[in-house]
N, C-alpha and C positions, 0 to 999 in steps of 0.2 A: 535642962540647959542644952543648947545646940552644940553638937560636936563639930566645930568649924574645921578642925584638922581632918576629920573624916570627909567633910564636904569638899575640902580642897583636894584630897586624894581621889575622890570619886570624879570630880571635874577633870582632873589631870588624866585619869584613866579613859574618860570618854573622848578625849582628844587624840588618843593613840590611834594611828592609822597604819602602822607597820604590824602585820598579823603576828609576827614572832614576838615582838614586844608586847602586843596585846595578850598573847597566851601567857607570858610571864606575869602579867599584871592581874590576871583574872583570879578570883577567889575559888579555886577548884575544890570540889567536894567529892570527886569520884575516884580518888586515889591516883589519878594521872598526874604525874609531876614533870614529865618530859614527853617530848614528841619522838616518834620514830624518825630515823634519818630520812626516810622517804617522804614523810610529812613536812619536815623542816625544809627539805630541798624544794618541794613543790611550792611552799609558801614564800620562800626566798625568791624563787624565779618569778612567781606571780607579782611580787612587789615591784620587780623591775618592769613588768609589762602591764601594770595596773591600768594604764590609760588606753589599752587596746579595747575596742568595743567587744570583740569576741575572743575568748581564750578557752582552749581545750586543755583540761588537766586529766591525764590518763594515769590511773593507779590500779594495781591489781585488786580484784575482789577481796574484801576483808582487810585491806591495808590502811583503813582509817580515812577514807574519802570524806565521810560526813563531817568529821572534826575540821578538816581542811576547809571544806565549804562553809561551815559556820564561822570560822575565824575570818575568812575572806569577806563574808557577808557583813560581819560586825565591823571590821576595819574599814570597809568601803562605805558603810553607812556613817561612820564617824567622820570620814573625810568629806563625803558629798553632802552630808546632812539631809539625806533623802532616803526613802524606803528601800529596804532590802527584802526581797521575796525569795524564799527557799522552797523549791518544788520537788516533791518526791512522788513515787509511783502510787502508793496506796495510803489509806487512812491509818493503817497499822504503822507504816513507816513514819507518818506524820507524828504519831505519839512517841515513837522511839527517838526521832530526831529532836522533838521538843524536850524529852527527858534528858538527852545528852547536852542540849544547850543549857538547860537549867543547872545541870550538875557542873558545868564549866563556868557558871556565873554569867552567862550570856542572856540578856533579857530578850525573851521570845514568847510568842503566843501562837496557838493554832488558829488557822483562818476561821472566822465566823463573820456574821453580818456586820459586826461592830469593829472588825479588826483593822479597817482601813482609815482609822482616824488620825488625829494629829501626831500621836506617838509613833505610828508607822511612817507617816509622810515626812516627819522631821528626822527620821533615822534613829529614833530612840529605842524602837522595838522591832525585832525581826519577825516577820510573819511567815509561818510554815504551813504549807498546804499541799494538796495533791495537784497534779497537772490539771485536773478538772477545775480547780479553783480559778485558774486564769483562762484556760482554753475551753469555753463553751459559749453557745449562742446567746445565753442570758447572763454572761459574766458581769459581775459587779464592777469589773475593771473597765467595762464598756467596749464597744466595737468601733471599727473605723468609721470616720465621719462624725463621731460624737465629740464635740469640743471639750466636754467635761470628763474625758477619760482620766483614769487614775495614773498619775505620772510616777514611775518607779525608777529609782536610780540604778539598782543592781538586782539581777535575777540569777539565782544559782539553780542550775538544772541538774539535780542529782541523778546518777544512773541515766544520763542522757541517751546512751545507746539503747536502753530498754524502754524509753518513753514513747517511741514512735507509735506503738499500738494505742497507748492512752490518748495521745494527741489526735491521732487519726479518728479514734472513736468519738472524741469530743467534737470533731468537725464533720461528723456523719449523722445520717438519719437511718434508723433501723425500724422497719415495719414488720412486726411479728406475724408469722403464719397464724391463721385462725381469725384474724381481724378482717372486717369487710374491706378495709383499705388495701390490704394485701391481695384480696381476691380481685378487686377492681384493677389494680396495677397488673396483675397476672393476665387478666382478660385483655387489657390494653395492648400488651406486648406479645400475645400469643402468636399473631401473624409474623412478628419480627423473627421468631425462631424458625418459622417455616421458611423464611427467605434464606437462611443459612443452613438449612437441612438438619435442624435440631428439634424437629417436632416430637419425635419419640422420647428423647431425653427430657424435654420440657414437660410433656404429659406425665411421664413417670414421676418427675419432681413435684408437679402440682398435686397429683393424686396421692403422693406418699407411698406409691407402690414400690416394691423391691424391683430392682433392675440393674442394668449395667451403666446407667447414667452417671456422669461425674457428680461430685458432691455439690458443685456450684456451676452456674452458667452466667455469662456476662451478656447483658443486652447489647446488641451491635450499636456502636456509637452513632451511625447515621439515623437509626430508628430512635435512639434516645434523644438526640438533639432535635430531630424533627417533631417529636411529641413533647418537648419541654414545656410548652404552654399548657398542654392538656394535663401534664403531671402537676404543674403549678396549681391549676384549678382544683384538682383532686385533693392535693395536700393542704392548700390554703383553707379549704372547707372542713378539713379534718383536724386541724390544730386544736388540741385540748386546752382547757382553761387553766389546768394545773398539771403538776408533774406526776400525779398518781395515775396508775393504769398502764395498759400495754403500749400506749403511744407517747410515753414520757420522752423518748428520744426525739420525737417530732416537736414536742413542746420546747426542748432545749435547743434543737438544731435549726429550727425553721428560720429564725431571724438571721442566722449566719448564711444559710444556703438559698434562701428564697430567690435571690437575684443572681444566683450562680449555678443554677441547676444544669445549664448547658455545659458547664465546666466539670461536671461530675460523671462518674460511671455508675451503672446500676448492676447489682449482682443479686441473682435470685437463687434461692435454695429451699429445701423443705422447711428450714427454720424461719425464713423470712426474706425480706428484700432489704438490701443495704444500698443506700445512696451516699457515695463518698466522692469528694473531689479527687482529681488525679494526683494532686499533692496537697498536703495539709495547708489550710488557710491561715498559717500563723501570722502572716503579714496583716491579716484583718484585725489583729489585736494590737492597737497602738501602744499599750503599756509595754508590750514585748518588743515591738518593732522599734520604738523610740527610746528604749532603756539605754542608759549611759554605758552599762557593762552587762555582758551576758557570759556567765562562766559555765561551761559544759563539763561536768564531772563524769568521766567515762572510765569504764574498765579498759584494760590494755589490749583491746581488739586491734587486729591489723587493718580493718576496714571501718573507717568512721564516716563514710560518705553519706550515711543516713542522716547524720547531723546537718549536713549541707542541704539535703533534699527536704528535710523536715523543718529546719529553723532558718535556712539561708545564712548559716554561719559563713564567715569569710574563708576563702581558699587558703589564705595565709595561716589561719588558726588551725586548720587541719594539717597543713604541711609542717608546721612548727609547734607541735603540742608540747606542753610541759609533761615530761614522763620520767619514770625512774630508770636508773641504770644498774640497779642492784636488786636483791631479793629482800631487803630490809622491810619488815612489816608484813611479809607474806606468810600465811599460816601453812602448816604441814598437812598434806592430803595424800593418803594412800589410795591411788586411783587404779583399780583392778578391773580388767575385762574378765567377766566370769567365764571360767574355762568350760569347755564342752565335755570334759571327761567326768561325767557323773554328778555334776552340781545342777540340780533341777530347781524349778520354781518353788516346790515345796521345801527344799533345803534352804532357799533364801527366806521363805516365809518363817521357818523355824528360827533362823538366825536373827531376823529383825525382832521377833517376839522375845528372844533371849536378851537382846539389847534393851528392849523396853522394860523388862523385868528388873534390870539394873538401874531403873529410873533415869535412863539416858534416852534422849530423843532420837527417833528414826523417821526418815522421810522417804517415801517411795514416789517417784515422779513418773507419771504415765501420760501418753499423748492424747488419750481420748476416754470417753465414758465407757466404751466397749472394753478397752484395755483395763480400766479400773475394775470391771466386773470379775476379772480373773483373780483379784486380790480380796474379793468380798469375804468377810468373816466377822463374827461377833467380836473378835479380838483386834480388829483393824478398823480404823476410822477413815472413811472415804470423804474427802472434802472437795467440792466443786463450786465454782462461782463465788458467791458471797460467803458461803460456808468456809472457804479456804482461809479468809481473814480470821475468823473465830478460831479455827484449828491452829493457825500459826501463833496467834496470841496465847493460846493455851500452852503450847510447847515452851514459849518464852517464860511464862509464869510458873512452869514446873509441872504441869499436868502431862506426864509422859508415859502413862500406863499403856497406851495403845500407839502403835505406829500409825502415821498419818499418810494417806495416799493423796497426793496433790494432782488433780486432773488438769493437764495442759497448763501448768504454771511453773515456768522456769526462771522468771525474774520477779523483782519486787518482793523477794522473801529474804528476811534478815534473821538468821537463827544463830546467835553466838553461843559459845561454850557448850554446856550440857544440853541445851535445847535441841542440838542436832549433832550427834556423833557418828551417825551412819546415814549415807545417802545412797539410795538405789535408783538408778535411772533405767527404767524398763521400756525399751523400744526407742526407735528413732523419733525425735521430737517432730510434732506437726504444727501447722498454723493454728492460732487460737481463735480466729474468727473467719468469716467468709471472705474477707479481703485477702487475708494471708493464705487461705486455702486456694483461692483463685491464682495468686502469685505462684504458689507451689506448682500448680498445674501448668501455668504458662511459662515458668522458668525451669521446669524439670530438666535435669541433665546439664544445665549450664553452670558457669562459675558463680553467678549470683545466688543461685539456689543452694549451692554447697556452702558458701560463706554464711548464709542465713542459718543453716543447720549447725555449722560449727559454732556460731555465736550462741545459739540456744543451748548447745551441749556445755559450753563454757559457763554460761549463766547457771545451768542446772547443777553442775558439779561444784560451783562456788558457794552454794548456800550454807555449807557447814563450817566455814572458817572465817572468822572476823578478827583478824589481827595476827601478829607474829607468834603469840603464845597459844593460838588456837590450833586445833587439829581435828581430823575426822577421817573416816574411811569412806570411799566412794566406789560403788559397784556398778559397772556398766553391764547390763543384762539384756540378752536377746541377740540372736545371730545377726540380724540386720544392723543393729547398732554397733556391735563389736567389729564386724567386718568393715563398716564405714570408718570407724576410728583407726583401724589398722591399715587402711589404704593410704599410701604415701601422699598422693595428691590432696587427699582430704586432711590428713594430719598436718600438712604444711600450712593449713589455714588457721590452726590454733596459735595462740600466743606462745612466746618462747617458754614462759613458766609452765603452761599447761602441757606443752609438748614434752618438757623435761619430766614433769610428774607422771605422765603416761608412760614414758620410757622407763622410769624407775619402777612403776607398777608392773611393767612387762618383765623386768628383771626378777621381781618377786614371784610372779607367776611361773617363770621358767625354773626358779629354784624349787618351787612346790612340786613340779613334775617329777622330781627325783625321789619323792617320798609318797606316802599315801595321800593322794590328791584331795579327796573330799574332806577328810579330817584335818589335814594340814591347812586347807583353805579356810575352814571355819576358825581355827585357832589363830591363824594369821590376821584375819579380819578383826577378831576380838582384840588382838594386840593394837591394831590401829584405833579401834573404838576407845580403848582404855588409855591410850597415850603411852604405850610402852616406851621406855627410854631408848631401847635399842632401835625401835621403829622410828622414833623422832630423830635420833642422831643419824640413822642411815638415810632417811628421806631428805633431811636437811643437807647433808654433805653431798649425796649423789645428785640431788636436784641442782645444787649450786655448781657442781662441776659441769654438768650437762648444760646448764644455763650459760655458763661462762664461755663454753666452746661453741655453742650453737649460733648459727648465723641469725641475725635479726630479721624477723618477718616484716619487711618494709611495706609502706603504703603503696598501692598501685596508682601511679600518676594518671593512667588512662581512666580508671574509675572515678578518680577525683575530678578530672576534667569534664567527664560526662555528667557527673552530679552537678557541677557548677553550671554547665550548659542547660541541664534540665530545669534548674531553678530559675535561671534567667529567662529561658524560653517560656516558662510558666507565667512569670511576671508580665512578659510582653503579650502573651495570649490574653491574660486578664485585662491588660490595658488596651487591647484592640489592635496591637501592632503585629498583624499577621505575618508580614514578610520577614520582620526581624526574628519573630519566634521560630519560624521554620528555618531560617538561615542559621541561627545559633545551634540548632539541634541536628540538622540534616548531615552536616559534614562529619561530626563526631560519630554519628550513628553509622555512617558509611564505613568509617575506619574500624568500628567495632565488629562489623559483619563477618570479618575473617577470623575473629577471636572467640566470640561468644554468640552463636547463632540465636539462642533462645532470648537473650537480653536484647540483642540488636533487633530481633523481630518485634519485641514488645515496644521498643522505642519507635520503630517504623509505624506501628499501629497508633501510637500517640501522635505522630506526625500526620497520619491519615485523618485522625479525629480533628486535629487543629485545622487541617485543610477543609474538611467538610463543614466545620462550623463557620467558615468564611465563604462557603459556596464555591470553593475551588474543586469541582467534582472530578476533573481530569487528574489533578494531583492526588486527590483522595484515592482514586482507583489505583493509581501507580504505587502509592505508598502501601496500601492495604494488600495488594498483590505481592509486593516485596516482603511484607511482614509474614504473610502466610507461607511464602516460599521458604523463609528462614525458620519458621516455627509453626509446625502443623497444629499445635495446640490453640493457635489463634484462629479466629473465624475468617472465612473467605470474604472477598469484597462483595458488596451488594451492588449489582449493575445499576447504573444511574443514567444510562444513555437515553432512556425514554422519558426522562423527567420533563414536565411541562415547562415551556418557556414563559416568561413574564407576559401577561396579557396587557392590553391597552389600559385597563384599570390600574394595575400596579405601576405601570410606567407613568401614568398621569399623577398618581399619588406622590411618587418620588419627585416628579417635576415640580409639583406645587410646593413640596417641602423645601426643595432646593431654592425655588424662587423666594420663598419666605425667608430663608437663611440669607440669601444675597441682599434682600431688602432690609436686613438688620433685625427682623422680628423672630425668625426661627420658630421654634416650637411654641413660643408664647402666643403667636397668632392663632394656632389651633386651640390652645388652652382657653383663650379668651372667647372664641366663637362657640366651642363645644361646651364651655362652662355655662352657657345660657340654658342648656338642657338640664332640668332638674325636676324632681317630683313636685316641687312647690312653685315652679316658675309661672309667671303670668302667661297668658296665651300669646301676647306679643313677643315676649322673650323666647317662648318655646318655639314659635314659628321661625324666628330668626335662627335659633339653635338648630332646627331641622334643616334649614338651608345650609348652615355651616357643616352639618353632618354629611349631607349629600356631597358638598364640595370636597371634603377630606376623604370621602369614599371614592373619589375620582370621577364623579358623575357631573353632568351638566345639571346644576341645581339653582333654581330661581324661585322667587316669590311672585305669584301672579294674581294675588287677591286685592291689589291696591285699587283696582277699578271695579271689583266685585264680579268680574266675569270669568275668573279662573280659579284654580285650587289655591289653597294656602301656600303650598310648596309643590313644585314639580321636579322629579328626578328623571332625567333621561339617562338610564343606566348603560344602554347600548343603542345602536341605531335601530334595533328591533324591539326594544322594551322600555316602557316608561311607567313611573308611578305617579299618580295624581293623589297627593296627600292632603287630607283635611284634619286639622289638629283639634282634638276635643279633650285636651289634657286636663282642663279645669273641671270636667264633669266628675261627679262622685262615683266611686267604685260600684255602688249598687244600682246606678242608673244605666239601663241598656241603651243601645243605639235606637233612636227614634225614627219615625216615618219621615219627618222633616229632614233629619240628618242624612237619611238614605237618599232622599231626593237630591240633596246637595251633592252627594257623591256622583249621582247620575249626571248632573250638570257638569261636574269637574271632568268626568270621563269623556263627555261629548266635546268639551273644550279641548282636551288632549288630542282626540281624534282629528279635530279640525286643524290644530296647529302642528301636529306631528303625524301626518297621515300614513307614513311608512312604518310606524311603530305600533305594537300592541299595547294598549293603555289599560292599566289595572288601577281601578279606584280603591284607595286604601284609607280607612279611618284610623287615625292614631288616637286610641281610645283606652281608658283604664279598664273598661268592662269587656268581657268576651261574649256578652249576650246582646241580642237584638230583639226588639218587639216583633211579635208575629207579623204585623203588617209592614215591618221594615226589613224583614228577613229575606235575603236573596243570596243564592249560592254564588253569584258573581261578585258580591261585595266582600272585600277582604279587610282583615284587621291586623294592625301592628300595635301591640299593646305598648303602653308607656313604659312598662317594665323592660320590654325588649329594646325599646329605643335607648334607654339608659344603658343597657348591656352593650349595644352597638357603640354608643358613645365611649364607654370605658375601653372597649376592645380596640377601636381605631386609635384612641389616644395612646394606649400602651404601645401599639405598633409604631406610631409616629415618634414617641419618646425613644424607643429602641433605635429606630432608623437614624434619628437625629444625632446620636453620639457615635455611630459606627463610621470608621475612617475608610469606607469602601469606595470603589469606583461606582459610577452610576449603574452599570449593568449588574453589579453584585447587589446593590441596594434593591434594584427592581426584582431580582430573583428572590431575595429574602422577603421582600414585601409580598410577592405572589404567594409564597408558602404560608405566610402569616395570615393573609386575608382568607385563604382557603381553610386554614385550621380554625379560624374564628367565625366561619359561616358568613363572610362579608362579601363574597362574590355576588354578582347579580343573580345567578342561578340559585345560590344557597340562601340568599335573602328571601327569594320567592318561595322556596320549598321548606326551609328550616325556621324562618322567623315570622313570615306572614302567614296568618291562619284565616280560616273561615269563621264568621260569627256563628254562635249557637242560638237557636230560636228560643225565646222565652215566651211561654204561653200566658195569656191573660187569665 
């Protein structure tokens, strides 16, 4: 029999849209019968603001953000009857979040190829995935311009503050060292580093030799933009057919970046080459850009401007986040700076091994592989890259016989309860990839660099407490790290909770100095690891007292304004609105120059890049000089005064394109004429296509074969040079140039000399074969293969397509056109030297 009462109850539950009511109605199976005050408050506030497109919810690490996000996702799906997508940092967190959803009676599934069906689209099932699930160039959610993109009602971005690296990686291409593509790109840009005086550093990096070179180098933006078409050619030919192998990043990223290479920066290192957009291309994912609701679950950091730069969250969502005003839900952490009086690395090693013997988890966080080497031991497990996921999962499952060393992994780690009772942070955190390492170099000494370090430290020390009942001991080890934390201007960048816990830790350290330091230190740490009641009571009461009296670390309005301007300028740049992009960013950057030289310099360099991309060379030089003046870690400007002006060819190409536009045809005129050129075209169409090709190359181009006394097509490229073209496209590949065809070329050459006596006439056979019969062979006879004709057709059409959508003045279009025809070997000189060849003799 059907239980109609149960069906009625289930239907009623599915209509619940208030997340607090929803929590009360769920058939919970994990022992959670009530919410923390901090969770209830966040849900209550979100319910009032549920119609805001962007909402930031700031909750301390370990205070139950995941449950809050799941309830919002479920309530929102019930209301909108559309899909709710829940994104987390790693696959391990996907499984943890899925387990929590199921224990709460929330219908959810991990993302897979079948996850985006009707159950998700109708809001019946929440889909949980990593950030990569949505943000990658082959996303099943589809990219911009695809009318069949997956429409999502609500997106929850868990640990949004930690997602920047994941999203940026998903929007980047990484070419590993050791591949032929890496070597080709390094060769291409070797001269670029000579221009800025970095030859030695570049050579050391490419050879892998030890030296004083920095870890990473950035290709100067003028060089990168100028060679974007060459890079496109290299990469397009190297895209693999599947995701296996060293070029998997190119496989996933190519469709996203192929038309946006000029909006990227390139970073070279001994490890590889990274091609990354200046800001993540999250707007290129319509499922995200057009979602009804986007909820950013963030830790309580003081600087949330990365959420604006990464996701284009609204200014209002950052200025008015939902955030707690109490410590409810915050776990107890004994945060100790390891004293310098006799506590060594070996002492710390013995301590973590003792903790592991108690079947309690210990985690050691180090900034690099070299730092991990100092912990190497049969009794300690070092986990780097993908191995970190396995190690973290083992701790959660109860395999805690060995302490785990996590290499440069401070976020995306969730270790509740006994899975982590001791955290050792060894050394000051460093960037996790080449983009972050470059930013560290370029922002060193400035406020932005310090804020990034503070955030990583907060993330690292927050790994061991997940909720109000959780506790752990945290040891900050290493002179550089301890001094950094104790410096007042750096300590001010931590959240109020973390500052309070560090202050309490210092009180504990001071008390230890009065007795035997080393022994007392170890016994005190063990008290924290075991959750001694005295420790828990003291930490809770003292932290609460300090938290209550401490001034709130408020958001910097200046940084927020700059982040908003950066994102708006980025959009305008992508849209081709150069003047608006520069105007938006320049004023704020000028104001910042007196406060943070390093950051202002980096923004002036971005302005210089935008200016160069629109051929405003004067402004490029001015901005890049200002950038280097403020920040010596940035490159000097590349002098552009001697750049070649647009030739008559480029001017003529632009004039003809403008005429076609004014006539209502635009680029379609070029497409129609050039479309006649194909490998299978009839001779008649091919000849007409050759005439169109010469026209769009800016030449005088006419057919003169209608009376039989002239060549098929004649191109007068300059007043001094002309090509008499005879089309033999229908001949078979294996058939060489014949004596009769050679004679025809001689007649065409004579015709040209009679009609254009001031020009040097070159007779050219457009022929599929590169061979001539021995009795037709002559060194004066030139060949333009049909393959090269097709290549010329594609190149000029790509140039015309690009020029047709740029909102430039005529002079700017001419300058851009000049650069492009040079790079594609389409100038009169380069056509003659690079594309036109001499026949080879075929012996009978």
